[in-house]
C-alpha positions as CSV (number, residue, x, y, z in Angstrom):
1,M,8.1,-8.0,1.1
2,S,6.8,-5.3,3.3
3,K,4.6,-7.4,5.6
4,R,4.7,-4.8,8.4
5,N,1.8,-3.2,6.6
6,I,-0.3,-6.1,7.6
7,F,0.5,-5.9,11.3
8,C,0.5,-2.2,12.0
9,T,-1.7,0.8,11.4
10,A,1.1,3.0,9.9
11,H,-0.4,2.5,6.5
12,L,-3.3,4.6,7.6
13,V,-1.1,7.7,7.8
14,T,-2.4,9.6,4.8
15,F,0.2,12.3,4.7
16,L,2.5,10.0,2.9
17,F,0.2,10.0,-0.1
18,V,-0.2,13.7,-0.1
19,I,3.3,14.2,-1.5
20,T,4.2,17.8,-1.6
21,T,7.6,17.8,-3.1
22,S,8.3,17.2,-6.8
23,F,9.9,14.1,-8.2
24,G,13.1,16.2,-8.6
25,Q,14.4,19.5,-7.6
26,K,15.7,19.8,-11.1
27,L,15.4,17.6,-14.2
28,A,18.1,15.1,-14.6
29,D,20.7,15.8,-17.2
30,D,23.5,13.7,-18.8
31,T,25.4,13.7,-15.5
32,H,22.5,13.4,-13.0
33,Y,19.4,11.3,-12.4
34,T,16.3,11.9,-10.5
35,N,14.4,9.5,-8.1
36,P,12.2,7.6,-8.2
37,L,14.4,5.5,-10.4
38,I,11.3,4.2,-12.2
39,P,8.0,5.9,-11.2
40,A,6.0,2.7,-11.3
41,D,5.3,-0.4,-9.3
42,F,8.6,-2.4,-9.2
43,P,8.8,-3.4,-5.6
44,D,11.2,-5.7,-3.6
45,P,14.1,-5.1,-6.0
46,D,17.2,-7.3,-6.1
47,V,20.0,-6.1,-8.4
48,I,23.2,-7.8,-9.6
49,L,26.0,-7.0,-12.0
50,V,27.0,-9.6,-14.6
51,N,29.8,-8.6,-16.9
52,D,28.8,-5.0,-17.9
53,T,25.0,-5.4,-17.4
54,Y,22.9,-4.8,-14.3
55,Y,19.8,-6.9,-13.8
56,M,16.9,-6.2,-11.5
57,V,14.0,-8.5,-10.5
58,S,10.8,-7.3,-8.8
59,T,7.6,-8.7,-7.4
60,T,4.6,-9.3,-9.6
61,M,2.6,-11.6,-7.4
62,F,-0.5,-12.8,-9.4
63,I,0.4,-11.2,-12.7
64,F,1.6,-13.5,-15.5
65,P,3.9,-13.5,-17.4
66,G,5.5,-12.3,-14.3
67,V,8.7,-12.2,-12.2
68,T,9.8,-9.2,-14.3
69,I,13.5,-8.8,-15.0
70,L,14.9,-5.4,-16.2
71,K,18.4,-4.7,-17.5
72,S,20.6,-1.6,-17.5
73,K,24.1,-0.6,-18.4
74,D,24.3,2.3,-16.0
75,L,21.8,1.6,-13.1
76,V,19.7,4.6,-14.3
77,N,18.3,3.7,-17.7
78,W,16.4,0.4,-17.6
79,E,14.7,-1.7,-20.2
80,Y,12.7,-4.9,-20.1
81,C,14.8,-8.1,-20.3
82,S,12.2,-10.9,-19.6
83,N,9.3,-12.0,-17.6
84,A,10.8,-15.2,-16.2
85,V,7.5,-17.1,-15.4
86,P,5.1,-17.2,-18.3
87,R,2.3,-18.7,-16.2
88,F,2.0,-20.4,-12.8
89,D,0.3,-23.8,-13.0
90,F,0.7,-24.8,-9.3
91,S,-2.9,-24.1,-8.2
92,P,-6.3,-23.6,-9.8
93,C,-6.5,-20.3,-8.0
94,Y,-4.1,-18.9,-10.6
95,N,-6.8,-19.6,-13.1
96,L,-9.5,-17.9,-11.1
97,E,-11.3,-21.2,-10.6
98,N,-13.5,-20.3,-7.6
99,C,-10.5,-18.8,-5.8
100,H,-7.8,-16.2,-6.5
101,R,-4.3,-15.1,-5.5
102,Y,-4.8,-11.4,-5.0
103,S,-2.2,-10.2,-2.5
104,H,-0.5,-13.6,-2.8
105,G,1.7,-15.2,-5.5
106,Q,5.4,-14.6,-6.2
107,W,7.1,-12.5,-3.5
108,A,10.5,-10.8,-2.9
109,T,12.8,-12.8,-5.2
110,S,16.5,-13.3,-4.7
111,L,18.5,-12.9,-7.9
112,K,22.0,-14.4,-8.2
113,Y,24.5,-15.4,-10.9
114,K,27.0,-18.3,-10.5
115,D,29.1,-20.2,-12.9
116,G,27.2,-19.2,-16.0
117,K,23.8,-19.6,-14.6
118,F,21.1,-17.1,-13.3
119,Y,19.1,-18.0,-10.3
120,L,15.7,-16.7,-9.1
121,L,14.6,-17.9,-5.7
122,F,11.1,-16.9,-4.4
123,I,8.2,-18.1,-2.3
124,T,4.5,-18.0,-2.6
125,L,2.6,-18.1,0.7
126,D,0.3,-20.9,-0.4
127,E,2.4,-23.1,-2.7
128,G,5.9,-22.8,-1.2
129,G,9.4,-22.3,-2.6
130,F,10.4,-22.1,-6.2
131,L,13.6,-21.8,-8.1
132,C,14.0,-20.5,-11.7
133,T,17.3,-21.0,-13.6
134,S,18.6,-19.9,-17.0
135,S,21.9,-19.5,-18.8
136,K,20.6,-16.1,-20.1
137,A,18.6,-13.5,-18.2
138,E,16.5,-13.2,-21.4
139,G,15.4,-16.7,-20.8
140,P,13.9,-19.2,-21.3
141,W,13.7,-19.9,-17.6
142,E,13.2,-23.3,-16.1
143,I,11.0,-23.4,-12.9
144,R,10.7,-26.1,-10.3
145,K,9.1,-26.4,-6.9
146,L,11.5,-26.8,-4.0
147,P,11.1,-29.1,-1.0
148,K,11.1,-26.1,1.3
149,G,10.0,-22.5,1.0
150,F,12.0,-19.6,2.5
151,Y,10.2,-16.4,3.4
152,D,11.8,-13.4,1.7
153,P,14.8,-15.5,0.7
154,G,18.4,-14.2,0.3
155,L,20.4,-16.8,-1.7
156,F,24.1,-16.8,-1.2
157,F,27.0,-18.7,-2.7
158,D,30.0,-18.7,-0.4
159,D,33.7,-18.7,-1.4
160,D,34.1,-22.3,-0.1
161,G,31.4,-23.7,-2.3
162,K,28.7,-23.8,0.3
163,I,25.2,-22.4,-0.4
164,Y,23.0,-20.6,2.1
165,V,19.6,-19.0,2.3
166,A,18.8,-16.2,4.7
167,H,15.1,-15.9,5.4
168,G,12.4,-15.1,7.9
169,Y,10.1,-12.4,9.3
170,S,11.2,-10.7,12.6
171,K,13.4,-13.7,13.2
172,I,16.1,-14.1,10.6
173,S,17.5,-17.6,10.0
174,I,20.3,-19.1,7.9
175,T,19.8,-22.5,6.2
176,E,22.5,-24.3,4.4
177,V,21.2,-26.0,1.2
178,D,22.6,-28.4,-1.4
179,Q,23.1,-27.8,-5.1
180,N,19.3,-28.5,-5.6
181,L,18.5,-26.0,-2.8
182,A,17.3,-28.7,-0.5
183,P,18.1,-28.0,3.2
184,I,21.1,-29.5,4.8
185,G,20.2,-29.6,8.4
186,R,18.0,-27.3,10.4
187,D,17.3,-23.6,10.2
188,S,19.7,-21.6,12.4
189,L,18.2,-18.5,14.0
190,V,20.9,-15.8,13.8
191,Y,19.1,-12.6,14.7
192,T,15.8,-11.4,16.2
193,G,14.8,-7.9,15.2
194,D,14.8,-5.6,18.1
195,I,13.8,-2.2,16.7
196,R,10.3,-3.4,16.1
197,R,8.4,-6.3,14.6
198,G,8.9,-7.1,10.9
199,L,12.6,-7.5,10.2
200,E,12.7,-9.1,6.7
201,G,13.9,-8.9,3.1
202,A,17.4,-10.3,3.9
203,H,20.0,-10.1,1.1
204,V,23.4,-11.7,1.8
205,Y,26.8,-10.3,0.9
206,K,30.4,-11.1,1.9
207,I,32.5,-7.9,1.8
208,N,35.9,-7.3,3.4
209,G,35.7,-10.4,5.5
210,Y,32.2,-9.7,6.9
211,Y,28.9,-11.4,6.2
212,Y,26.2,-8.8,5.7
213,L,22.5,-9.4,6.0
214,Y,21.0,-6.3,4.3
215,C,17.5,-6.2,5.8
216,T,14.5,-4.0,6.4
217,Y,11.9,-3.2,9.0
218,G,9.3,-2.9,6.4
219,G,6.2,-0.8,5.9
220,L,5.4,2.7,4.8
221,D,7.8,4.0,7.5
222,G,10.5,1.5,6.5
223,I,13.9,1.3,8.1
224,Q,16.9,-0.2,6.3
225,V,19.5,-2.0,8.4
226,A,22.6,-4.0,7.9
227,L,23.6,-6.9,10.1
228,R,27.2,-8.1,10.1
229,S,29.3,-10.9,11.4
230,K,32.6,-12.6,10.7
231,N,30.7,-15.9,10.7
232,I,27.7,-16.7,8.6
233,Y,25.9,-18.1,11.7
234,G,26.7,-15.0,13.7
235,P,26.6,-13.4,16.2
236,Y,25.4,-10.4,14.2
237,E,25.5,-6.8,15.2
238,Q,23.0,-4.3,13.7
239,K,23.3,-0.8,12.2
240,V,20.6,1.4,10.8
241,V,21.9,2.5,7.5
242,I,19.0,4.8,6.6
243,Q,15.8,5.8,8.4
244,D,14.5,8.7,6.3
245,W,11.0,9.8,7.4
246,T,11.1,13.1,5.6
247,E,7.7,13.8,4.1
248,G,7.9,13.3,0.4
249,I,9.0,10.9,-2.2
250,N,11.7,9.2,-0.1
251,F,9.6,8.7,3.0
252,G,10.3,5.2,4.5
253,I,12.7,4.1,1.8
254,H,13.7,0.5,2.4
255,Q,14.3,-3.1,1.1
256,G,16.6,-3.8,-1.7
257,A,20.1,-4.6,-2.9
258,L,23.7,-3.5,-2.5
259,I,25.6,-3.1,-5.8
260,K,29.3,-2.4,-6.6
261,T,30.0,-0.8,-10.0
262,Q,32.8,-1.7,-12.3
263,T,34.7,1.4,-11.0
264,G,34.4,0.5,-7.4
265,E,31.5,2.7,-6.4
266,W,28.8,1.4,-4.1
267,W,25.1,1.9,-4.6
268,T,21.8,0.5,-3.4
269,V,18.4,0.1,-5.1
270,L,15.6,0.3,-2.5
271,F,11.9,1.1,-2.8
272,V,9.3,3.6,-1.4
273,D,5.6,3.0,-0.8
274,S,4.6,5.8,-3.2
275,G,0.8,5.9,-3.2
276,P,-1.9,4.2,-5.3
277,F,0.4,3.5,-8.2
278,G,2.5,1.2,-6.0
279,R,6.0,1.0,-4.7
280,F,8.7,2.8,-6.7
281,P,12.4,1.8,-6.8
282,S,15.0,4.4,-5.8
283,L,18.7,4.6,-6.5
284,Q,20.9,5.8,-3.6
285,P,24.6,6.2,-3.1
286,V,26.4,4.1,-0.5
287,T,29.4,5.2,1.6
288,W,31.3,2.8,3.7
289,V,31.9,4.1,7.2
290,D,33.7,1.8,9.7
291,N,32.7,-1.2,7.4
292,W,29.0,-0.2,7.5
293,P,27.2,0.6,4.2
294,M,25.6,4.0,4.9
295,V,22.9,5.0,2.5
296,G,22.2,8.5,1.0
297,V,23.9,11.7,2.0
298,N,24.1,12.8,5.6
299,G,21.5,10.3,6.6
300,K,19.0,11.4,4.0
301,A,17.9,9.8,0.7
302,V,18.8,11.8,-2.4
303,T,16.4,13.0,-5.0
304,T,18.5,14.4,-7.8
305,Y,22.1,13.1,-7.7
306,K,25.1,12.4,-10.0
307,K,24.9,9.2,-12.0
308,P,26.9,6.2,-11.0
309,D,30.3,5.9,-12.7
310,V,30.2,2.7,-14.7
311,G,33.2,3.5,-16.9
312,K,31.1,4.6,-19.9
313,K,28.1,6.7,-20.8
314,Y,25.0,5.2,-22.2
315,P,21.9,6.6,-23.9
316,K,18.6,7.2,-22.2
317,T,16.0,4.5,-22.4
318,T,12.3,4.6,-21.8
319,L,10.2,1.7,-20.6
320,P,7.3,1.2,-23.1
321,T,3.6,1.7,-22.2
322,S,1.7,2.2,-25.5
323,D,1.1,-0.7,-27.9
324,E,-0.3,-0.7,-31.4
325,F,-0.8,-4.5,-31.3
326,D,1.0,-4.8,-34.7
327,D,3.6,-7.4,-33.5
328,G,3.1,-11.1,-33.1
329,A,3.7,-10.8,-29.4
330,L,2.5,-8.6,-26.6
331,G,5.0,-6.0,-25.3
332,M,6.8,-7.1,-22.1
333,Q,5.0,-4.3,-20.2
334,W,1.8,-6.4,-20.3
335,G,0.7,-9.0,-17.9
336,W,-2.5,-10.9,-17.4
337,N,-4.5,-10.8,-14.2
338,H,-3.8,-14.4,-13.1
339,N,-3.2,-17.0,-15.8
340,P,-5.0,-16.3,-19.1
341,D,-6.9,-18.8,-21.2
342,S,-4.6,-18.8,-24.3
343,T,-7.4,-19.9,-26.6
344,K,-9.4,-16.8,-25.8
345,W,-7.0,-14.0,-26.9
346,S,-5.2,-13.4,-30.1
347,L,-2.9,-11.0,-32.0
348,T,-3.3,-12.9,-35.3
349,Q,-7.0,-13.6,-35.8
350,R,-7.2,-10.0,-36.9
351,K,-3.8,-8.6,-37.8
352,G,-3.0,-5.3,-36.0
353,Y,-5.6,-5.9,-33.3
354,L,-5.7,-7.6,-29.9
355,R,-8.8,-9.8,-29.8
356,L,-10.3,-10.7,-26.4
357,T,-12.9,-13.4,-26.5
358,T,-15.0,-14.0,-23.4
359,A,-13.5,-16.8,-21.4
360,K,-16.1,-17.6,-18.7
361,V,-19.4,-16.3,-17.3
362,T,-18.8,-14.1,-14.3
363,S,-20.5,-11.3,-12.5
364,N,-17.7,-8.9,-12.1
365,L,-14.3,-7.8,-13.3
366,R,-12.4,-9.1,-10.3
367,D,-13.2,-12.7,-11.3
368,A,-12.9,-12.3,-15.0
369,R,-10.3,-14.3,-17.0
370,N,-8.1,-12.7,-19.6
371,T,-7.9,-9.2,-18.2
372,L,-4.8,-7.6,-19.6
373,T,-2.9,-5.3,-17.3
374,Q,0.1,-3.0,-17.1
375,R,1.6,-0.8,-14.5
376,I,0.6,2.9,-14.4
377,F,3.7,5.2,-14.6
378,A,3.5,8.4,-12.6
379,N,4.4,11.6,-14.5
380,R,7.6,13.3,-13.3
381,D,5.5,16.5,-13.2
382,Q,3.1,15.4,-10.5
383,N,0.4,17.9,-11.6
384,I,-0.1,16.0,-14.8
385,P,-2.2,12.8,-14.6
386,T,-1.3,9.7,-16.6
387,V,-3.8,9.2,-19.4
388,A,-4.5,6.0,-21.3
389,V,-6.7,5.8,-24.5
390,T,-7.8,2.7,-26.4
391,K,-9.8,2.1,-29.5
392,M,-12.2,-0.8,-29.4
393,D,-14.3,-2.5,-32.1
394,I,-17.5,-3.8,-30.4
395,S,-19.3,-5.3,-33.4
396,N,-19.0,-8.9,-32.3
397,M,-20.1,-8.5,-28.7
398,K,-22.9,-10.8,-27.4
399,D,-25.7,-9.9,-25.0
400,G,-24.4,-9.8,-21.5
401,D,-20.9,-8.9,-22.5
402,I,-19.0,-6.1,-20.9
403,A,-15.7,-4.8,-22.4
404,G,-13.6,-1.8,-21.8
405,L,-10.8,0.0,-19.9
406,A,-10.3,-0.2,-16.2
407,V,-8.1,1.2,-13.4
408,F,-7.8,-1.9,-11.1
409,Q,-7.0,-2.4,-7.5
410,D,-9.4,-2.4,-4.5
411,P,-11.6,-0.5,-5.2
412,Y,-11.6,-0.5,-9.0
413,A,-13.5,1.3,-11.7
414,Y,-14.0,1.1,-15.4
415,I,-15.6,2.6,-18.5
416,A,-17.0,-0.1,-20.8
417,V,-19.5,-1.1,-23.4
418,Q,-22.3,-3.3,-22.3
419,K,-24.5,-5.3,-24.7
420,Q,-28.1,-5.9,-23.7
421,N,-31.0,-7.0,-25.9
422,G,-28.9,-6.4,-29.0
423,E,-28.2,-2.7,-28.0
424,A,-24.9,-1.2,-26.8
425,S,-24.5,1.2,-24.0
426,V,-21.4,2.8,-22.5
427,I,-21.3,2.4,-18.7
428,M,-19.1,3.6,-15.9
429,V,-18.8,1.2,-13.0
430,N,-17.2,2.4,-9.7
431,N,-16.4,-0.1,-6.9
432,G,-18.8,-2.6,-8.4
433,R,-21.7,-0.2,-8.9
434,T,-22.9,1.1,-12.2
435,V,-23.1,4.9,-11.7
436,A,-23.7,6.0,-15.3
437,M,-25.0,4.6,-18.6
438,T,-25.8,6.0,-22.0
439,A,-26.8,4.3,-25.3
440,I,-24.5,4.5,-28.2
441,K,-24.6,3.7,-31.9
442,G,-21.8,2.4,-34.2
443,N,-19.2,-0.3,-33.9
444,E,-16.2,1.6,-32.7
445,I,-15.6,3.5,-29.5
446,Y,-12.6,5.3,-27.9
447,L,-12.2,4.9,-24.1
448,R,-10.0,7.1,-22.0
449,A,-8.9,6.9,-18.3
450,S,-6.9,9.6,-16.5
451,A,-5.2,8.7,-13.1
452,S,-3.2,10.8,-10.7
453,N,-0.9,9.3,-8.1
454,V,-1.0,12.5,-6.1
455,T,-4.8,13.2,-5.9
456,K,-5.5,9.5,-5.9
457,K,-8.3,10.2,-8.4
458,A,-9.1,8.5,-11.7
459,S,-11.8,9.6,-14.2
460,F,-13.2,8.1,-17.3
461,E,-14.4,9.4,-20.7
462,Y,-15.5,8.0,-24.1
463,S,-15.6,9.3,-27.7
464,L,-17.1,8.1,-30.9
465,D,-14.6,10.0,-33.1
466,N,-11.4,10.3,-31.0
467,K,-11.8,14.1,-31.0
468,T,-14.6,15.0,-28.6
469,F,-14.5,13.0,-25.3
470,S,-17.4,13.0,-22.8
471,K,-16.9,12.3,-19.2
472,L,-19.0,9.5,-17.7
473,G,-19.8,8.7,-14.1
474,D,-17.9,9.9,-11.1
475,E,-14.3,9.7,-10.0
476,L,-12.6,6.6,-8.6
477,T,-10.7,7.2,-5.4
478,M,-7.7,4.9,-5.8
479,S,-6.1,3.0,-3.0
480,F,-3.2,0.8,-2.4
481,S,-5.0,-2.0,-0.6
482,L,-3.2,-4.9,0.9
483,K,-6.1,-7.1,-0.3
484,V,-4.4,-6.8,-3.8
485,F,-0.9,-5.6,-2.8
486,T,0.1,-4.4,-6.2
487,G,-0.2,-0.8,-7.6
488,N,-3.2,0.3,-9.6
489,K,-3.1,-0.9,-13.1
490,F,-4.6,0.0,-16.5
491,C,-6.6,-3.0,-17.8
492,L,-8.2,-4.1,-21.0
493,F,-11.0,-6.6,-20.5
494,N,-14.0,-8.4,-22.0
495,Y,-16.1,-10.7,-19.8
496,A,-19.5,-12.4,-20.2
497,T,-22.4,-12.3,-17.7
498,L,-24.7,-14.5,-19.7
499,G,-22.8,-16.7,-22.2
500,T,-19.4,-16.9,-23.8
501,G,-18.5,-16.6,-27.4
502,G,-18.5,-12.8,-28.0
503,Y,-15.3,-10.9,-28.7
504,V,-13.9,-7.4,-29.1
505,D,-10.9,-6.1,-31.0
506,F,-8.6,-3.5,-29.5
507,D,-6.9,-1.6,-32.3
508,W,-4.4,0.2,-30.0
509,F,-3.6,1.3,-26.5
510,R,-1.8,4.6,-26.0
511,V,-0.5,6.3,-22.9
512,K,0.3,10.0,-22.8
């Protein structure tokens, strides 16, 4: 987890977000790929190979179902595998009960596979350490709280049967644990970061007789390093394996995993703080030089590059965004803002629709239960914004209800229908302030949001016929605020300001 952002002012450097290069010098073909690997918020990646399938876990924090796992056959084309944690019932704050977990929750997970079992080890800053296990990456996963939490943990199963966790911020320690991941003895400090404060994100590997701690000095201007030693407890020597501060999509690339393919190639999946849409994973080649894993080509991260050789070729896949709500389950791209109230949403009460019933009385979207979210994917052509449209039936709203489509971070904005004195109006709210309102007639409305990761602007429109759209209000200037610590998300919501019981039906949600 890139905690350096909290302790330094580097995140105020705005040129990072004014990305002037395209996502690729050329479009990827059958033999090449283009970074970002996935142009959406999948930070803190850990990647492993099990048989012929690669699995990647990322940070989702306060979104549930969360702890998203993707799978791929070639390290390039990814699809959803599971959301390992359906909900997190370890604090009332995950239910938005007079408190919240924005910027907190599940962080920087370590993914391992040993003797037929998958392991997910992570920490929450407030609740401590957790372990999820399953015989299949698709789940179901069992979760349990651990006696000790490890910051940015790196789980490692050694050849002799011993189990260790590398962990820490600025000071990296090794702790031996038992089969239940309870500590055996004390934490052993093995390295103190000396480039700057914030050495973190340790992943542990044993390669050619060396123990490697693959770490980062995090932040927008990230630096990826490797520490190595012949002994798990050190002493360790350090090598910068990539420090790419070239302005553009690879600026500050850092934190992730080393992967060896079936054919013996080495690669790494790292991430880049990429603007208001969040932190995007990047696939980079690795070359071993004097037993150091050097990243990129000639010290620079690649943009378009030849695909990894995994022994076979596989078809292109696309992660879903749109949803017609025709299935009995939500698509795996969706996650609720904190734990939902399962009695207040349904895909079956009206077939082909997502019904959101108001869950509690609140004054603003930030505190509303049952806000359904998904990551915003940046267009490969950066000049084109990402556009989401939804159709909403408002005939069963009650006075005081507000329902619609949001772009959510801090600040946030939305376009919505508000019911007052039996009359409906469409409103645009920007950073908590209603900036536009107009009365409407009828029971159906189409809401549209357009967002650009480059301009950092989002705008909102509505239509009564899905043909002619009218812009409402002003533009949201999006941010990647550490108060939230996830990328901006599209949201569908319905909350009550006077009394519960009203509901809306979303017919579909479509992303262009």
